[in-house]
N, C-alpha and C positions, 0 to 999 in steps of 0.2 A: 907979492912974489912968493912969500913964504906960504900964504894960503893956497896958492895954485899948486905948489910943490907938495904940500901936505895932502891935498885932495888927490893929486896924481898918485902918490904913494899908497893912499888908502884904497883907491880903485885897483891899483896893481896887486896889493896883498889880498884884497877881496877876491879878485879873479883867480889868483893862485889857490886860495882856500877852496873856492868853488870847484876848481879842476881836481884838486886832491880829493875833495869829498865825493865827486862823481866817480873818480877812479876807485875809491874804496867801496862805493855802493854798486859797482858794476856787477859784482857777484850775484846780486839780487835778481838781475835780469838774465843771467847765464843759466843753461840747463843744469839741473842738479846731477851730481855723480851718483849713480845707483850701484850699491855694493852687490857682489856676488854672494849667494847664499853660502853660509859657513861650510857645510859639508862639501858643496861643489867646489869652493875655493880650495879646500883641503886636498881634493883630488887633483886639481890643476897644479898645485904646489908640489904634490907628491910625484906626479908624472915628470915634472921638470927635474926634480932632484934625482929620482931613481934612474932616469935615462940621460942625465947630464945635458939637458936641453937649455941652450942659451938664447936661441932665436925666438923671443917671445912673440914677435909680430907674426911669424909663420905659424906658431902654435895657436895663437888666438884666432887666426883666420880659419882654423879647422874646427872651431867650436861654435855651435849655434845655440842661442839662449831662447827660452820661451818668451813670448810677447807679454804674457801675464806674470805679474810679480807675485812672489810668495812671501807674505809678511814683509813687503817692501823690498825684497831682494830678488835678484835674477837667479833662475834655475837653468841648468844645462838640459837642452832638449835633444840635440843631436851632436854626435862626435864622429868626425870623419878623419881619422888618422891613417887612412889607407896609403900605402907606398910613401910613408913619411920620410922625407929627405930634405932637411932645412939647409940654410946657407953654410952651416958648419958640417954638412954631410952626416948629421946625426939621424938615427932611426929609433924606432921603439922596440925595446927588448923586454920591458917589464910593464905589466899592468898592476899598479899598486892596489893594496887592499882597500884603499879609500874609494874604489869604484863602487863598493856596496852602498855608499851614501847618495848615489845619483838616482834617487827614486822618482825623478821627473823625466828620466831618459826614455826615449822611444826608439832611438836608432843608434847603433854602435858598430862602427866599421874600423877594425884594426888590421885589415888584410894587407899582405905584402910587406910584412915587417920581419923581425927576428925574435918573436915572442916564443919562449919555450916552456912557459908555465903560466897559469892563471890562478889567482887567489880565489878561494871558495866563496868569498864575500859577494862575488857577482851573482851567486844564486839568490841573494836577497832581492835582486831586481827581477827575477824570473819566476820563482816558486810561488809567491803570494798570489791569491786569487785576484786581488785588485792591482796586480803589477801592470805597469804600462808597457814595459819592454817585452816583446815577444821574441821567441827564438829565431823566427824567420828574419828578424831585423838585426841579427847579430852576424857579423862577417869576420871570421878569424882565419880565412883561407890564406894559403901561401905564407905560412909562418914555420916555426920549428917545433910544433907541438907533437913531438914524436914519442913522448913518454906519458902514457895515460895516467900514471900515478900523479902527474903534475897538472892534470885537467880535472876540474870539479865534476862531480857526478851529474849535475844538472846540464852539463854541456857535452858529455861523452857521446851521445847520439848525434851530435852536430859535427863531430870531428872525424874526418877520414884521412887516410895516410898514404904516402908514397907517390911515385911518379905516375902510376896508372890513373889515379883519380885527379892528378894535377892539383892536389889540395895542399898538403903539408910538404915542406922541403926536407923530407926525412931520408937519411941514408940507412936503409934497412937490409939486413942480411937475410938470405933464405934460411929456412929451417934446415939444420944439418942432415936430419934423417930423410927429409924430402929430396934434398939435393943429392944425397947418397944414392937414392933410387935412379935418378937421372944419369948419374955417372956410371952406375952398374949397367943400366940399359945401353949406354953408349959403348962401354967396354965389351959386354957380352955379344953385341951385334956388330961390333967394329964399324960404328958410324960416328961422325963428328957430333959432339955433344951440342954444338951450336944449332944443328938441325932439330934437336930435341927441345932445347930451351926456346927456340923461336916459336914452337908450337905449344908452349906452356903458358897458361894464364895463372897468375899469382893473386892471392888475396892476403891482406895484411891483418894480423891478429896481435892482440896485446897478451903477452905472456905474464900471467900473474905471479908465476914462480920467479922469473928473472926481472920483472918490471921493465920489459923492453918490448918493442914492436918487432915481430918476425914475419917473414913471408912464408905462406903455405901454398902448396900446389892445389888449385881449385879445379882446373880443367886441362885435359891433355888431348890434343888432336894429333895423333901419330899415324895417320893414314899414309899408306904407300911409302913406307920407309924401309921396306924389305926386312922387317923384324922377323926373326925366327925364334927368339926367346923373350919372354916377359919375366923380368927379374922377380924373385919371390920377396924382395925388399919393398914391393908394392904395398905390403901390409902397413907400411909407415904412412901412407897417404890418406890418413883418416879425415882430411878436409876435402878430398876429391869428390866432386859432384858429377863430373862428366868425363867419360873415357871413350875415345874413338880410336880403334886400332884396326880399322878396315883396310883391306888390300895389302896384307902382309903375308908372311909364310908361317904363321903360328899353327902348330899341330896340337897344342894343349894350352890350357890356362892354369896358372899356379893355384895351388890350394889356398894360398894366402890372400887370394882375392876376396875371401869371405870377410876380411877386416874392413872392407870399404863400406862402412855403415851409413855413410852419407851419399853414396852413389845413386844418382837419379837416372842417368842415361848411360847405356853400355852398347857400343857398336863393335862387334867382332866379325862382321860380315866379310866375305871374300878372303877367307883364310883356308886352312886345311884341317880344321877341327873335326875329330871323329866323335868326340863326346864332350859334354860340359862337365866340369867338376861337380861332385855331389854336394859341395858346399854352396852351390849357386843360390840355393834357397835362403841363405843367410843375408842376402842383400835386401834388407827390409824396406829401404827407401826407393828401390828401383821402380821406375815408372815406364821406361821404354827399353826393350831388349831386342836388338837386331842380331840374328844369328844366321841370316840367309847366306846362300852361296858358300857352304862348307861341305863337309862329308859326314854330317850327322846322320845316324840311323834311327834315332828315337828322340822324342821329347820326354825327358826323364821326369820322374814324379816330383822331384824337388822344385821344379819350376812352379808347381802349384802352390808352393809356400810363399811365393812373391805376392803378398796380399795388396801391395800398392801398384802392381803392374797394370798398365792401361794399354800398352802396345806391344804385341809380340809378332815379329816378322821372321819366319823360318822357311821361306821359299827356297827352291833350288838346292835341296839337300838330297839325302837318300833315306828319308824317314819312312819307316814301315809301321810305326806304332806311336800312339799318343797316350800317355799315362792318364788314367781316369782321374788322377789327383788334380789334373788341370781344371776340373769342374769347379774348383774353389775360386777360380779367377773370374769372379762375377763382375769385376770392375773393368773388364776389357772393352775397348772401343774398336780395336783392330786385332784380328787373329788371322794371319796369313800363313798357310802351310801348302801353298801351291807348288807344282813341279817337284813332287816327291813320289814315294812308292807306296802310298797308303792304299789298302784294298778294302778296309772297313774302319769304322770308328765306333767307340763304345757308346751305348745309350747313356752311360753315366756322365757324358760330356754335355748333355742337353741343357744343364743350368746356365751354360755360357752363351746359349743361342737365343738371341732376341733381335728385334728389328733395329735396335740401336747399335748393334755390333757388325762391323764390316768383316765378314768371314769369307775367306777365299780358299777353297779346297780344289780348285780346278787343276787339270793336268796331273792327276794321280792315276791309280789303277782300279777305280771302281767300275769293273766291267759288268756287262749285262749277264744275268744268270742264264739266258737262253742261248748263249753262244760261247764256244770255246776259243773263238778268235778275238784276241785283244785289239784294242785300238778303236778310235771313233768310226773308222770306215766299216767295221764289222760288228758294231754293237747290236744292230738288228739286220736281219735279212728278210726279204719278203717270204721266203720259204719257212723260216724257223720262228719268226717272232711277229707278234702283232702288238700294237699299242692301243690301250683302251682309255678313253677319257669321257667321263659323264655318260657312260653307256654306249658311246660310239667307238667303233673299232677302225683303226687306220693301218694301212700297210706301211711298213717302214723300210727305208733303204739305208741311207748313210747318216741320217739325222734322227733326232728323237721327236716323236709326236708332232707331225705337221698337219695342217688342214689339207683338204683335198687339192687346194691350189698350190700347195707346197710351202705356204707361209707358216711360221711357227704358231701353234695353237696357244691362245692366251691362258688356257687351263693346263698347259704342259706341267707334268710332274716328273719326279725321278722314279716313276713306277717300274722302270727297267732294272732298278737295283734289286739286290737280294731282298726278299721279304723281311729278313731280320735286320735290315739296315734301319737305324733309328729314324723314325718319321720326323723328328724335330729338325733334321737336316734336309728335309724335302724342299723342292722348288715351291714357291718362289723365294723362300727365305735364303736358300743357297742353290745356286745353279751348278749342277754337277755334269752337265751335258758335254763339257769339253774334257776329254780324258787323253792321257798321253799314249804314245806308241811304245812298244818295247817292254811291256809289263810281262812278267813271267807268271 
C-alpha cells in the first residue's frame, strides 16, 4: 500500500516538475522582442512627451519600420502623422529636435496638425548627399507654419502660406501701404472697396524686419469700374506684376506709376488718355503694354526705353507720329498701331521690322502721292495713276495693283506710297493697302 502511494506521489511531483520546466522553457520557442534603434526610440519618446500623447497604440500604428535591421535594431522608415487625432483628441504641435536622428527615414507626413515651428535638426536628413529623405516626400501642409523664422532654411522653399494656396492655416494681415492704396482708390472714385478687393490677387511674403508673414498686392484687375482717378499711392505697390484698368474714365496716369519696378503687364485700353506720363520708360520689367482705344496723339520716345517690351498694342487712337526711339524695341513680337492718323513713319524704325514681328499699320493715312483725294476709293484713278509691277503696267480703280482679271497680284507692293516711305515697311512684310477715310 505504501509502495503504491509512494510511486503515485513520485509520478505526480515528476509531472508537476516537467510542466513547470516546460513553462520556463517556453520563452525559447517564442519570437524574440526586437528593440528599436536608440535614436529612433528617442524620437518616439520625445514626440510623446512634447505633445503629451498617451494613446501609444494609435501612435505606434502611424509608424512603419524598415524590414532590415540595423545592428540588430529596428529603424523608422515612414512616419504618417497626418491629421493626427487620437482617442484623447490629441494632435501634433511640436516636432522635437530628435527628428534629426531618423536617418533611415524616407517619408515624413505631418500634414493637418498644429505645428508652428520645426527644429533645424531636420536638415540633417535632407542636406547630406547620401540622405534617404527627399523634400518631395515631406508633407507639412495644413499646419501653422506662419513665421519663417521658425522654419529651417532647408525647408523654406517647401512652405507656402495663406488661404489662397490652402497650405498653411495662417491669419495674415495685408501690407498697410498696399491696403492704403485700395482704400484711396475706393474713396477717390466713390466705389465700394469690396469691388476692388474682389479683383485683387494677393501674394504672401516674409518680412525680415518684423519676422512675420504679410500679404502684398500682386495683381489688380480693375476693368470697367468707372474709375476716373488712379491714386498716386500706387507707388507703394512694388510687388505688383499685373495691372489692368481697361474700360474706365481715366484721362491720365499718375507720375508715381514709375515705382512699379516689377510690373510685367499693363492694360490701360478703353480710357480717355491723351498722353502717357514721361516716366513710362521706367517700367523696366514691362513685357506687354496695351494702350489701344484712347485719345493718344503720339507714341512718345520713352516707350523705346522699355527694353523688356514684347507686345505693344496702340490701335484706335489719334496717333500722328511714332518716335524713332522705338527702334530700340527689337524684342517686339506684336506692334499694332492700326486705326490711327499716321501719314508716314521714320526710316529709323526699320530695326523693329522683321518676319517674326506682327506689325499692323492698317487704317491710317498713308495716301497715294498721285491723288489729292484721301481714302481707299480714290488712292488710284484710271486717269491719274498707273501701277507698275515687274515691268508691267496696270490700270487702277479702287484697289491696288490687280492682275488683268481683277485678282490681286502676288507681286503687289506698296509702290503707291511716297517714294520717301521706308522700303522696310513695304509689302509683303506689311500690307498698307487698307487705309482709313477722313484723313486731312
